[in-house]
C-alpha positions as CSV (number, residue, x, y, z in Angstrom):
1,M,-8.2,6.4,-0.5
2,N,-4.6,4.8,-2.0
3,S,-4.2,4.8,-5.4
4,S,-4.5,1.5,-6.5
5,R,-7.3,0.8,-4.3
6,L,-9.1,3.6,-6.1
7,T,-8.2,2.4,-10.0
8,R,-9.5,-1.1,-8.3
9,V,-12.5,0.2,-7.1
10,A,-13.3,2.1,-10.4
11,L,-12.4,-0.4,-12.7
12,L,-15.0,-3.2,-11.4
13,L,-18.0,-0.2,-10.9
14,G,-17.2,0.7,-14.4
15,L,-18.1,-3.0,-15.3
16,V,-20.6,-3.5,-13.9
17,L,-22.1,-0.6,-15.0
18,L,-20.9,-1.2,-18.8
19,L,-23.3,-5.0,-18.5
20,A,-26.3,-3.1,-16.0
21,L,-26.5,-0.8,-19.0
22,A,-26.6,-3.8,-21.6
23,A,-28.6,-5.4,-19.9
24,G,-31.0,-2.3,-19.8
25,V,-31.6,-1.9,-16.8
26,S,-29.7,0.2,-14.0
27,A,-27.2,-1.3,-11.5
28,Q,-28.2,-1.6,-8.0
29,G,-25.3,0.6,-7.0
30,G,-23.2,2.9,-8.6
31,T,-21.0,4.8,-5.8
32,M,-17.4,4.4,-5.6
33,P,-15.4,4.8,-2.0
34,H,-14.6,8.6,-2.1
35,R,-12.3,9.8,0.6
36,A,-12.6,13.7,0.3
37,G,-11.2,16.2,1.6
38,H,-13.0,17.8,5.1
39,E,-11.9,20.3,7.6
40,A,-14.5,19.4,9.8
41,G,-16.2,22.5,11.7
42,V,-15.3,22.5,16.5
43,D,-19.5,21.6,16.4
44,E,-19.6,19.3,13.5
45,L,-21.6,16.0,14.6
46,A,-21.4,12.5,12.2
47,R,-24.0,13.3,9.3
48,D,-26.3,11.2,7.6
49,D,-23.5,10.8,4.5
50,D,-20.4,10.3,5.9
51,D,-18.9,6.7,4.9
52,Y,-18.1,4.3,7.8
53,V,-16.3,1.1,7.7
54,V,-17.5,-1.3,10.1
55,S,-17.0,-5.3,11.2
56,F,-20.0,-6.8,12.7
57,A,-20.5,-9.4,15.6
58,T,-22.2,-12.3,13.1
59,S,-22.3,-13.5,9.3
60,G,-24.2,-12.0,7.7
61,S,-24.4,-9.9,4.2
62,A,-25.1,-6.9,2.9
63,S,-29.2,-6.2,1.5
64,V,-27.8,-3.2,-0.9
65,T,-23.9,-3.5,-2.6
66,C,-22.0,-0.6,-4.6
67,F,-21.3,-3.9,-6.6
68,G,-20.8,-7.1,-5.9
69,P,-21.4,-9.4,-3.5
70,A,-20.8,-8.1,0.7
71,D,-21.3,-11.2,2.3
72,Y,-19.3,-10.3,5.9
73,T,-18.2,-12.7,8.8
74,P,-17.2,-11.4,12.0
75,G,-13.8,-11.6,10.9
76,D,-14.4,-9.2,8.2
77,A,-15.0,-5.3,7.4
78,L,-17.2,-3.7,5.3
79,L,-17.3,-0.1,4.2
80,L,-21.1,1.9,4.3
81,E,-20.7,4.3,1.1
82,N,-23.5,6.8,2.0
83,H,-23.4,10.0,-0.1
84,G,-24.1,9.6,-4.3
85,P,-27.1,8.9,-6.0
86,F,-27.1,5.3,-5.1
87,A,-25.8,5.7,-1.0
88,P,-26.2,3.6,0.9
89,C,-25.0,0.7,-0.4
90,W,-22.1,-1.3,1.0
91,I,-18.4,-2.7,-0.1
92,K,-16.5,-5.4,1.3
93,W,-13.8,-3.6,2.9
94,F,-11.3,-6.2,4.7
95,D,-11.5,-10.1,4.0
96,A,-10.2,-11.9,7.3
97,T,-9.0,-15.0,5.0
98,T,-7.8,-14.0,2.1
99,S,-5.4,-12.1,4.1
100,G,-4.1,-14.4,6.2
101,L,-6.1,-15.4,8.5
102,T,-8.7,-18.2,9.9
103,G,-12.2,-17.9,9.7
104,S,-12.3,-18.0,13.5
105,A,-11.2,-14.8,13.1
106,N,-13.1,-11.8,15.3
107,I,-12.8,-8.4,15.2
108,N,-13.8,-6.9,17.9
109,A,-11.7,-3.0,17.8
110,L,-10.8,-1.9,14.2
111,H,-9.0,2.0,13.7
112,D,-9.0,2.5,9.7
113,E,-6.4,4.2,8.1
114,C,-7.7,5.0,4.4
115,G,-8.6,8.0,5.3
116,P,-8.4,11.6,2.7
117,G,-3.9,12.7,2.8
118,D,-2.9,9.6,4.2
119,P,0.5,7.9,1.9
120,G,-1.2,4.3,2.4
121,C,-4.3,2.3,2.9
122,E,-3.8,0.2,6.9
123,I,-6.1,-1.0,9.4
124,Y,-5.6,-1.7,12.4
125,L,-7.3,-4.9,14.6
126,S,-7.5,-6.0,17.5
127,F,-9.2,-9.8,17.9
128,Q,-12.2,-11.2,20.5
129,G,-9.8,-13.8,21.3
130,A,-6.3,-14.8,20.2
131,T,-5.9,-15.2,16.8
132,T,-2.9,-16.4,14.5
133,V,-2.0,-12.9,12.2
134,P,1.0,-13.8,9.8
135,G,4.6,-12.8,11.0
136,V,3.1,-11.7,14.2
137,G,2.3,-14.8,15.3
138,T,-0.5,-15.2,18.3
139,A,-2.4,-11.7,19.3
140,K,-4.4,-11.6,22.1
141,A,-7.5,-9.6,22.6
142,Q,-5.0,-6.6,24.9
143,D,-3.3,-6.3,21.8
144,V,-3.5,-4.4,18.5
145,V,-2.3,-5.6,15.1
146,G,-2.1,-3.3,11.4
147,A,-2.7,-4.9,8.0
148,A,-1.5,-2.9,5.2
149,Y,-2.5,-3.4,1.5
150,T,-0.8,-3.0,-1.2
151,G,-3.1,-4.8,-3.4
152,P,-4.8,-5.9,-6.4
153,A,-6.7,-8.0,-4.6
154,F,-9.0,-4.9,-3.1
155,D,-9.6,-6.5,-0.1
156,E,-6.9,-8.5,1.1
157,Y,-3.7,-7.2,3.0
158,D,-0.8,-8.6,2.7
159,Y,1.6,-6.9,5.7
160,W,1.0,-7.3,9.1
161,W,3.3,-6.7,12.2
162,M,2.2,-5.7,15.9
163,V,1.4,-2.4,16.8
164,F,0.7,-2.8,20.3
165,D,1.4,-5.6,22.9
166,G,-1.2,-4.8,25.7
167,S,0.8,-7.3,28.6
168,D,3.7,-4.4,28.9
169,V,1.4,-2.1,29.8
170,G,-0.8,-3.7,32.3
171,L,-3.7,-5.3,30.0
172,R,-3.7,-9.2,30.8
173,A,-7.1,-9.9,32.7
174,S,-10.1,-10.7,30.3
175,S,-12.0,-8.0,31.3
176,E,-9.3,-5.8,29.3
177,K,-9.6,-6.8,26.1
178,I,-9.5,-3.5,23.1
179,D,-13.4,-3.5,22.1
180,G,-13.0,0.3,20.8
181,L,-9.3,1.8,19.0
182,Y,-8.9,4.8,17.6
183,I,-5.6,5.7,17.3
184,F,-4.6,9.6,16.2
185,D,-2.5,11.2,13.1
186,P,1.0,13.4,13.7
187,G,-1.0,16.4,14.7
188,E,-4.6,15.7,15.1
189,E,-4.6,14.8,18.4
190,P,-4.9,17.6,21.2
191,A,-2.3,19.7,22.0
192,E,-3.1,20.6,25.8
193,L,-2.5,16.8,26.2
194,G,1.3,17.1,24.7
195,C,1.9,13.6,24.0
196,W,2.6,11.5,20.6
197,P,1.9,8.5,19.2
198,L,-1.8,9.0,21.1
199,M,-4.1,5.6,21.0
200,L,-7.5,5.4,22.2
201,I,-9.0,2.0,23.6
202,S,-12.2,1.1,26.1
203,T,-12.1,-2.5,27.2
204,A,-14.8,-5.0,27.5
205,G,-14.7,-4.7,31.7
206,D,-12.6,-3.3,34.5
207,Y,-9.9,-2.4,33.9
208,T,-6.5,-1.4,36.5
209,V,-3.3,0.3,33.7
210,P,-0.5,2.6,35.6
211,D,-0.4,5.8,35.1
212,M,2.6,8.5,34.4
213,W,4.1,8.0,37.9
214,G,3.0,3.9,37.9
215,N,0.2,4.1,40.2
216,D,-2.8,2.1,39.7
217,L,-5.6,3.4,38.0
218,S,-8.8,1.7,37.2
219,G,-12.2,2.1,35.7
220,G,-14.7,0.1,33.4
221,G,-15.9,-0.6,29.8
222,E,-17.9,2.3,30.2
223,D,-14.1,4.7,29.9
224,V,-12.3,5.9,27.7
225,L,-8.4,4.9,28.1
226,G,-5.8,7.4,26.4
227,F,-2.4,5.8,26.3
228,C,0.9,8.1,25.5
229,A,2.9,6.2,23.8
230,Y,7.3,6.2,24.1
231,W,7.2,2.8,22.4
232,L,5.3,0.6,20.0
233,G,5.2,-2.5,18.6
234,W,6.5,-5.9,20.6
235,D,8.3,-3.6,23.5
236,T,5.1,-0.8,24.1
237,A,6.0,1.5,26.5
238,G,3.8,4.6,27.8
239,Y,1.6,5.4,30.4
240,W,-2.2,5.3,30.4
241,F,-4.5,8.0,31.5
242,K,-8.5,8.6,31.8
243,Y,-9.2,10.3,28.5
244,H,-12.8,9.8,29.4
245,D,-14.5,9.7,32.6
246,G,-17.9,7.7,31.2
247,D,-18.9,6.5,35.2
248,A,-19.0,9.8,36.0
249,E,-20.7,11.0,33.4
250,G,-23.8,8.6,33.3
251,A,-23.0,5.6,30.5
252,P,-23.8,2.2,31.7
253,A,-21.5,0.2,33.0
254,N,-18.9,-1.4,29.8
255,S,-21.5,0.1,27.6
256,I,-18.9,1.9,25.1
257,I,-17.7,-1.0,22.2
258,G,-16.5,1.2,19.7
259,L,-14.4,4.7,18.6
260,S,-13.7,7.0,16.6
261,H,-13.1,10.4,16.3
262,E,-13.3,12.2,12.8
263,D,-10.4,14.1,11.2
264,G,-9.9,17.8,11.7
265,R,-11.6,17.8,15.0
266,L,-8.9,18.7,17.2
267,A,-11.1,19.3,20.5
268,F,-9.9,17.7,23.2
269,A,-12.1,14.8,24.9
270,R,-14.7,14.7,21.7
271,F,-15.5,11.2,20.3
272,E,-17.9,9.4,18.0
273,F,-19.2,6.0,20.1
274,L,-21.0,2.3,19.5
275,T,-22.8,1.1,22.9
276,K,-23.4,-3.0,23.7
277,G,-26.8,-1.9,24.4
278,P,-29.5,1.1,25.0
279,F,-28.5,3.9,26.3
280,H,-29.9,6.7,27.4
281,V,-27.9,9.4,28.8
282,D,-27.9,13.7,28.3
283,G,-29.9,14.3,24.6
284,A,-28.6,10.3,23.7
285,D,-31.1,8.5,23.2
286,G,-31.6,4.5,21.1
287,G,-29.5,1.0,21.2
288,H,-26.7,-1.0,19.8
289,S,-25.6,-0.2,16.5
290,E,-26.3,3.8,16.3
291,V,-23.3,6.1,16.3
292,Y,-23.6,8.8,18.9
293,H,-21.4,12.3,19.9
294,F,-19.8,12.8,23.1
295,F,-18.7,16.7,22.8
296,Q,-18.7,19.8,25.9
297,G,-19.5,17.6,28.2
298,E,-22.6,15.7,27.2
299,Y,-23.9,12.9,25.3
300,D,-25.9,13.4,22.0
301,G,-27.6,11.0,18.8
302,P,-28.1,9.1,17.7
303,T,-26.4,10.6,14.4
304,Y,-26.7,7.9,12.4
305,S,-28.5,4.0,12.7
306,F,-27.1,1.3,10.7
307,P,-30.2,-0.6,11.4
308,D,-32.3,2.5,10.4
309,Q,-30.5,4.4,7.4
310,A,-28.2,1.3,6.0
311,W,-30.5,-1.7,6.1
312,T,-28.1,-3.9,8.0
313,T,-29.9,-6.3,11.6
314,D,-26.2,-7.3,12.5
315,K,-25.0,-6.1,15.3
316,A,-21.8,-3.7,14.7
317,D,-19.6,-3.6,16.9
318,S,-16.3,-1.5,15.6
319,F,-16.3,1.0,13.4
320,T,-14.4,4.3,11.7
321,V,-16.3,7.0,10.8
322,Y,-14.8,9.6,7.4
323,H,-16.8,12.8,6.7
324,S,-17.9,13.9,3.5
325,E,-17.4,16.6,1.1
């Protein structure tokens, strides 16, 4: 985690604990976000004590917080701290309005980059509809923008840029909105693909995009598309390939709405995901707001359930998962 952000958490946490001791009561929560390094084994699934950054489909308020209030809108993101004596507890992680977005902003996909070993703190977002972004202008639902945290406010990001212009590489239709997102760190991408930068997305529905030979590649929102970038930003260029064929694996149509891929996992075609609704394929048996896993040709899970284990009734629609130590 960015050191200035960690300091901010520590100061707030210390104040909460001091006030609680003075009042003779225990604090409601007491841990602070922790990104200890962890090399995931090839067969390791998401675990109950992993941390998550989550956006929700509707507005709400976390019932158990690590410190301070954790109200949220569809444009915000929360951190679920899932280890330590007071876990699980929630922290406001990204605040849309204090970061320069309008109150109507709605995150449709996110990838958080505040993990172990990262030099700074960045978050990558795609929105449900066209959204005005500071320093960028209008970001469409087929685009990805980046925001950097520089402090001092804990959940405020004050530098924005265009990461991926979807219209440059075939994403234009409403069914081609991005609703799942993961961007590989250098060296984490599967070596057999020979591709970096490498980005994974899922779409809201049917898509048709160009492959590396310029031919049409088609599918639906149950697939995971890989994008091998030549250039990113306003002049995005590269080619698409089907990283995961959900239809061939038996996934319901348009079922994948969130993507993540834990650090240390170099194996090809493995990932965590959220679903649009009920999901009963292979070893996977559950519903929305639960985390599933695909590896070695099969679905499994849920490996984590936000309603059951984190006391949230609002629908989780995007996430990033971090292994705890």
